[in-house]
N, C-alpha and C positions, 0 to 999 in steps of 0.2 A: 361455573359460569363466571365471567369476568366483568364485574360492574361495580358501581361505588356503594358506600355504606348507606346513603340515603335511600337508594333503590332497595337495598337489602332490608331496611327497616319497614319500608312499604310492603314488601313481599310478605315479611313475617306478620305484620299487622293484618294484612288481608287473609292470610292462611288462618290466623287465630279467629278472626271474625267468621270465616266460613266453617270452621271446625266447631264452633260453639254449639253445644247440645248434641254433638255426634260422637261416635266412637273413633275419634281421630285425635292423635297426639301431635302437637307442634313443638318441637324442641329446638332451642337455639344456643349457639355458643359464639361469643365475640372474641376474636383473637386480639391481643394487645401486645405490642412490642415491649412495653414497660414490664410485663410480667412473663416474658418469654421462657425463662428458666422453669417456671411452674407449669407452663402449658405443655406438659408431656402427653403422649397418647393416652396413657392410663388415667391421667387426671381429667382429660377432656372427655373420654368415654364415660368416666365416673360422673362427671357433671351432667352429661345428657341422660345417664341412667337415673341420677337423682331426680331430674325433672319428670321422668316418666313414672317413677314409683311413688311419688308424693301421695300419701293417703292410702296406699295399698299395703296393708299390714302383713299380708302373706309374703309378698315379695321382700319387704323389709326384713322379715324374719330369716328368709333364705339368704339374703345378702349378708346379714350378721353371721349366720351359721358358716357360710363359705369363708368369710373373713377370719373367723376364729380358727376354722380348720387350717387355713393357710398359716396363721400365726403359730399353731401347735407344731407345724412341720418346719418351723424355723423361719418362715417368711416374715416380711414386714407388713404385709397386707395383701390385698387382691392384686394379682398380676393381670396383665392385659388379656391373655387367653381366657381366664376366668371371668374377667369383666365383660369381655365380648359375648361369652356364652349367656351370662345373666341378662345382658342388654337385649340380645336377640330373642331369648326366651320371653322376656317381659313384653317386648314390642309385638310378639305374635298374637297377643290378646286384643290388639287394636285392628280396626279395619284398614287404617292407613296411618303411617307415621312419617311426618315431614321432619327432616333433620336439616337445619339451616345453620350454616357456618359462615360467619362473616370475616373477611380480611385474612384468609389463610396465608397470604404472603408474609404476614407479621410473625408467623411461627419460625423458630430456629429450623434450619434445613433438616437436621436429623430427626427432630420432632415431627416436622411436617410429612416427611416420607413415611414414618411409622404410623402417623394418624391417617394418612391417605390410604395405606394398606388396610388399616382397621375399618375404615369407611367402605373400602371395596369388599371386605368380608361381610359387613352388615348388609350391603346392597345385594350381594350374592345369596346370603343365607336367610334374608328376611324379604320375601317378595313384596310385602306391603310397604316397605320403606322407600322413600323418595328423598333425594338429596338435592339441596340448593346450596351452592358454595360460591363465595365471591373472593376475588383476589386480583392483584394486578397482573397484566398480561405476561410478565416474565415467568410466572409459574405454570403457564399453559402446558409446557412440555412435560412437567411433573404430573399434571392432571391427566394428560393423555397416557402417560406411562402407567399410572396406577388405576385410573378409573374408566378409561374409554372402553376396553374390551367388554362388550356385552352389557354395558350400563346405559346406553342410549344418551350419552352426555351431549348437551347442546351449549355451545359457547355463545354468549351474548356480550357484545362490546358496544359501549355507548359511542356514538359519532358526534363530532363537534356541532354539526348542523342541528341535530336533535337537541343537544344540550342548549345551544343558543336560542332555539325556538322556545324551549321550556322556560329558560331564564327570562326571555322577553315577555312571555305571558305572565309569569309571576311578578315581574317588575311593574307591568301594566295594571295588574290587579291591585298591587300596593298603591299605585299612583291614583287609581280610581277611588280607593278608600280614603286616601289623604294626600292630595296633590302637593302639599308642602312637606311631605315626609322626607324627600330627598331631592338633591339637585341632579341635573343632567350629568355633571362631572362624576357624582357619586355612583349613579347608575352605570356609567361607562366603566368606572373602576371596578364595580362588582362584576360586570360582564367579563372584562378582561381578566381579572384574577380567577374567577371560576373556570373560565375556558383554559387558562394556563394550568391550573391544578388538575383539571380533567385530562389534559394531554399527558401528564405525568403518570397517570394510573395505568 
């Protein structure tokens, strides 16, 4: 899905609220261009796995055991295929697993393609998994390449008119709370800047 990070946060918060008290896991990962080199597929899947196993001693023991086996065979740690197997196995104990990835366009291209392939495998091998992914429109071709076949992907793009209506309503709410909060010039500057930023996404 191709939308902005404010919407992404709202979606994640809503899913977390709905999942409360149920056998549902909501996992999230925020991509950041400042840490691109560290955001490899194995690290990102590892981060998601870490979120789902918190408090599950049995799975933590299995992860440690797999990690030690890998090191014994001369490896540095868990490789992506092992990480994916553990992740899929772990998520099978949930009724539903929501994987939310924000700003996928911030990933390095080689890391993004490997990560998208990993997500495709998760969606294919874990029927209870649902994926919510945001990014700028220029990565749409990659999403279509790696995720569209059989995944039921839906692209959502914010339109200028919708953004303008939302901003107008928010500015009116602020004005109702405190009419002296901002001038008309400031309101116009906010509207213009936000619409310009949205058009770049």
